[in-house]
N, C-alpha and C positions, 0 to 999 in steps of 0.2 A: 466466884470471882469473875464476874462478867463485865465489870465496868472499872476503868481506871480514872475516870473523871470524878470530880468531887461529888459526894452524896448530896441529894437534894434535901432541903429542910425549909419549912415555912414557905415563903414565896420566892425563895431563891431559885434561880435557874442555873444549871451546871454545865450546859453545853448547848449546841445549836439544835440538838435533837430533843431537848428537854425545856419546857417552858413553865410559866406560872400556872398554878391550879386553875381549872376551869370554873366559871361562875354559873354553870348550868343548874347547879343544885340550889342556887340562891335566888329563886324566883319568889317574889313577894305574893302575899295573899290577894292583893288587888289585881295583880296581873293575871292570876289564875282564873278569875271570874270571866266567863264568856258572855259577851254582850251581843245580843242579836242585832243584825242590821236589816231593817225593813226594806223589802224590795219585792218586785214581781216574782211570783212562783216560777221556779225553773223546772223544765220538763226534760226527761231524756228522750231518745228517739222513739221509745215505745209509748210515750205519753204519760209516763209515771212521774209524779211530782217528786223533785229532789229535795233533800233537807235544806232548810234555810241556813246559809253560811253564817259562821260566827267569827267574831274578831279574835284572831290568834293571840295567845299570851305573849308577853314581852319577850323579845329575843335578845340573846347576848351574842354578839359577833365575836367569835374567838380570834379572828384574824382578818384585818382589813389590809389587803395587798394592793396599794394604789397602782403600781405600774402594771400589775396583771390585769386589773380592771380597765386601765386606760390604754392598754396596748392596742386594742382593736376599736378605739373610739376616736372620732375626730374632736377638734377643740371644743365645738359647741356642745357635743354630747358629753364630754368630760365635765364641762361647766355645769350642765344640767344635773349630772350625776352628783357632783359635789353639793349643789344647791339642795337637791332633794334629800341627800343624806344629812345635810346640816339641819334642814327643817325637821326631818324625822327624828333626829337626835334631840332637838329642842322640845319636841312634842312627847318625848318619852317612848317613842315606838321602837327605837334602837338604843340599847345600852352597850356601848362599845367599851370593852375592857382591855383588848390587846390590839395594838397597831403594828403592822410590819410595812416598812417602806424599803424600796430597792434602789433609790438614788437620792443624792443629797438635795436635789431640787424639790423633793416632795416634803421636806421637813416642815416648812412653813404652812403649807396647805393642810397637812395632816394635823398639826397641832391646833391651827385655828378652827378646824372643823370638829375635832373630837376631844379637845382638852377639857371640856366641861365635865365636872363630876369625878375627875381623876381617872388614871389608867393603872391597870395592873402591870402591863408590859408594853414597853416601846422598843421595838426591834428594828435596828438599822445596821445589819451586818454587811460588810464589804460594799459600802455605799460611797466611798471616797469622802467621808465626812472629815472636816477639819476643825480646828479650834473655834473658828467663827460659827460653824454649825452647832457646836457644843454650847456656845454662848446663847444661841437662839433657843436651845432647849431650856437652859437655865432661866432666861428672862421671859419665857412664855407664860410662866406662872402655873404650868401644868403640874399636877400632883401625880408623880409616876413612881411606882414601887420597884419595878425591875427595869433597868436600862441595859439592853443587850446591844453593845456597840462594837463587837469584835471585827477585826480586819479593816480598820479605818486609818486615818492619818491625824489623830487627835494630838499626839505628843503630850508634853508636860502641861502646856497651856490648856489644851482640851480636857485633860484629866482634872485640872484645877477647876474648870467650869462645871463639869458634871458632879464633881465631889462637893460642890457647894449646894447641890440640890438636897435639901434636908428631908424630902419625902422618900428618897431612895432607900431601899433596904437591900437590894441586890444590884451589883454593878459588874458588868462583863466588858473588859477592855483588852482582850487578847489581841496581840499583833497590832499595836497602835503606836509604837515608837515611844513608849512611856519610860522615862528614866527615874533616877532617885528622887528628883523634885516632884514628879507626878505622884510617886509612891507616898511622899510626905503629905501631899494634899489629900490623897485617899485616906490615909491614916487619921487625918484630922476630922473626918466626917463621923459624927457620933451616932448616926442612925443605921449605917451599913452593917449588916451581919453576914453577908456573903459577897466575896470579891474574887474575880478572876483576872489576873494580870499575866497570864502565861505568854511566853514568846515576846517579851519586852526586854528592857535592859536596865533593870533596877539595881542589879548587883548587890554587894554586901551593904552598901550605904542605904539603898532602898529598904533592905531587910531591917536595918537599924531603925528607920522611921516607922515601919510597920509594927515593930516591937511595941510601940507605945499605944497602939489601938486598943480601946477598951470595949469595942462593940463587935468587931469582926470575929465570927466563930468558924467560918469556913473560908479558906484562903488558898488560891491557886497561884503559885509563883514559879511554875515549871518553865524550864529553858530561859533563865534570866541571868546566867553568869554568876550564880551564887555559890560561894565556897564555904569552907568550914566556919569562917567568922560570921557569915550571914546566917548559917544554921544555928549558931550560938545565939544570935540576936532573936531569931524567931522562936527558939526553944524557951526563951525567957518570957514569952507572951503566954500567960496562963489562962487567957480567954479562948484560945484556939481549941476547937474540937476536931477539925478536919484540915489537913495540910497536904497540898500537892507540891512536892519539891522535885519531881522527876525531871531528868535532863539537865541537871546542874552538876556540880563537882564538889559535893560536900565531903566526900571521902569518909574514912573510918573515924576521923576526929569529929566531923560534923554529926555522924551517927551517935557518937557518945553524948554530944550535947542534946540531941533530940530525945534520947532515951531518958533524960532527966525531967522532961516535961510531963507533968502528971495529969494534964487536962486533955491531951490528945487521945482520941479514940480511933481515928482514921488517918493513915499516913501512906503517901505514895513517895517512896524514895528510889524509884526505879532509875536506872542509868545514872548512877552517881558515884561510880568507882568505889563501892563499899568493900568488896572482897570479903573473905571469910572473917576478918577482924571486925569489919563494920557490921556484918550479920551478927556476930557474937555480942557486940556492944548494944545493938538495937534490941536483941533478945532480952536485955536486962530491963526493958520497959515494963512497968506494972499497970499501964493504962491502955495501951494500944490493943485493939481487938481486930482491926482490919489493917493488913500490912501488905504493901506492894514493894517488892525488892527485885523486880525483873531486870535482867541485863546488868548484872553487877559482878560477874566473874565469881559467883559463889559456888563452891564445891560441896562435897559431902560433909566436910567439916563444918562449914557454915550452916548447912541444913540441920546438922546434929544439934548445934546450939539453938537454932530457932525452934526446933521440934520440942525442946524442953519447956518452951513458953506455953503454959496451959491456960492463958487468957485469950489466946488467938482463936477467932472464929472463922476468919477468912484470910487466906495467904496466897500470894502470887509470887512464885519462884521461877517463872518462865524465862527462857533464854539464859540459862545458867549452865552449870557443868555437873549436874546431879546425876548419879548413877543408882544402881540397885541398893548400894549401901546407904545413901542418903534417903532413899525411899523407905528403907527399913526403919530408920529413926522417925520419919514423918508418919509412917503407918501406925506407930505406937502412940502418937499424940491422941489424947482423949477429949480434946476440946474443939478441934478443927471440924467445921461443917463444909467448908469450900476450900479446895486446893487446886491451884493451877501450876502444873509442871510441864507445860507445853515447851517443845524445843529444848529438851534436855537429852539425857542418854539412858533413860530408864528402859530396862529390858523386861522380859517375861518374869525373871526372878524379882525384879523390883515391883512389878504389878502384883505379885503374890503377897507382898506385905500389906496391901490394902484390902485383901479379901476378908479380913476379920474385923475391920473397923466398924464400929457401931454408931459413930457420930457423923461420919462424912456422908453428905448427901449429894455433893457436886464435885466431880473430879475431871480434870482436863489433862490427858496424857497424849495429846495430839503431837505429831512429829517427833516421836521417840522411836524406840526399837522393840515395841511390844509385838509379839506374834500370836498365833492362835492359842498357844498354851497360856500366854498371859491373859488373853481374853477369857479363857476358862476360869482362871483364878478370879478375875473381876466379876464374872457371872455369879460367883458364890456369895458375893457381898449382898446382904439383905437391907442395907441402909441407903446405898447410892441410888438416886432416882434420875440423875443427869450425868451422862458419861460421854466424853469426847475422845474418840480414838482416831480422828482424822489423820491421814498421812502415815499410818503405820502399815507399810506395804506388805508386811509378812502376815497380816491377819487375813486369812482366806475362809473358805466355806466352813471348815471345822470351827474356827473362832466364832463365826456368825451363828452357827448352830448352838454353841454353848451359850452365847448371849441371848439367843431366842428362848432359852429355857428360864430366863429370869422372870419373876413375877413382880418385881419391884421397880424395874427400870421404866421411866416415863419418857425420857429423851435420850436418844442414841445417835451419835454421829460416827459413821463408818466411811465417810467420804475419802476417796483416793486410797483405798485399801485394795485387797485382791479378792473380794467377795464375788462368787459366781452365782449361777442360777440356783444351785442347791441351797446356798446360804440365803439367798433372797426368798426362796420358798419357805424356808424355816422361819424367817423373820415375819413373813406374811401370816404365819399361823399364831404368832404371839399376839395376845389380846391386851397386854398391859402397856406396850410402847405406843405413845401418842404422837411423838415427833421423831421422825426417822430420816436421816440423810444418807443416801447411798450413791450420791453422784460420783462419777468417774470410777465406777467399778464394772467389771465385765459380767454383769448379771444376765445378759442375753435376753432374748425375747420371752422365753419361758418365765424367767424371774420377774421381768417387768410385768407380764400379764398377771402373775400371781399376786403381786402387790397392788396393781391397778384394780384388781377385782375386789379388794378390801379397802380401797382408798377412803371411803366414807368413815372408816373407823379411826382414821388419823386426823389429828389437828393440823399436822404438817407432814407431807411426804415429798421428798426431793429425790428424783431419780436421774 
C-alpha cells in the first residue's frame, strides 16, 4: 500500500511524479539502420585510426523543458535553438513525444515547434495558465493524449476548452478553480478515460454531472466538498474502476452508496468521516480489492468488519484507532497482501497476530507501539518481504537481532528506533535484506563501520 494516488493505466498519468509511457521501445526498423558518413579518417594521439562515425538512430526526447534550456541563453541563442529544433523535428531527427513548459508564455512556442505528429504528454503544471491559454491549446490543432495542467487558473472556462480536445485520453486539472460547470464539460468528453480533478470545488452537483460519463474509468475528485449525495451520484457510474474521494465528507451514508457499485476495484475514501459504521458498510462491497480508509476514526470494531472481506488484496488503515484486538482480526484475513497500519496503537501483542500470515508480503507498522518482542514475532513470518517499523522507539538491539535472522525480508525500515551497534552488526550479517533504513538510531561508529563494509550488498542503505 505504497501509493494513495490513482493507479496508472494505459497512457494515463496519475500524479506529477508519474508520466506517460516512454517511447524508447518504439524505434522503427529504418531508424535502426546505421548509415556511414564519409569523411577524412580520424586518428587518436597515438596515430591509430578511429572507427568511422555512424548516424545515430532516431531519438525520442522524453522531456523538452523550455525554460530550463532558455534560462542561460540570450535572445538570439534561444531563437537559434528553436529554429534548429524545429528543423530537426521536420527532418525526422527528433521525435518529440513529451513536452514540459514552466511558464504560460512558452505555450505558443512549444506548440508551434513540436505539435507535428502528435504528443503523448503536454505538461504545464503551476504555470499560471488561464482559460485563454487553454483556448490556445485547443485551437492549435495539436493531437495530445495526456494533458497535465495541475495548479493553474483555468477555471470552468478553461476546463471547457481542454475538454473539447477529442484527442485527450488523460486530463489532470488539480487545483484549477474548477466548479460544477467545469465538471459537466469534462464529463461530456467521450475520449477521456483518466481524469484528475482533486482540490477543486465541484461539490455534489459536479459529481452528478460526472455520473453521466461513459468513458472515464479512473477519477480523482479528492478534496472537492463532496458529501453523501455526491457519493451516491458517483456510485451510480458503472464505468468507474478507480475512484479517489479522499478529503471529502461522504460519511457512513456515502460509504453505503459506494459499496453498491460493482465496477469499482480501487477506492480511496480516506479522511471522509466514515467511522466504524462506514467501515462496516464499505466491507459489504463485492468488487473492491484495493481500499484506502486512512484517517477515518476507525477502531477495532471497524477493522473487524473490514477483515471479513476476503476480496481485499491491499488495505490502508493508517491514522486510525486500531489496537492489538483489531490486528488480531486483520491477521486472520487470508487475502490481504499489503496492509498499512501506520500511526495506530498496535503493540507487541498486535504484531504477534501477523507472525503466521501466509499471504501478507508488505506490512507497515510505523509509528505504533511495537517493541523488540513484537519484532521477534514479525521475524517469524516467512511471507513478508517488506516491513516498515519506523518510529517504534522501543525496538532496540534485541529486536534488530531477531529481524536479522529472517531469510525472507528484502526491505526493512527501522528508522527512528533505538537500535545500537550490536543490532547494526547483526543486520550487517544478514544477506537477504537489500534495502535497509537505520537513520536516527544510536548505532555508533562500530555499527556504522560494520554496515559500510558490506554496503555493496545493498540496493539501498540509509544510515
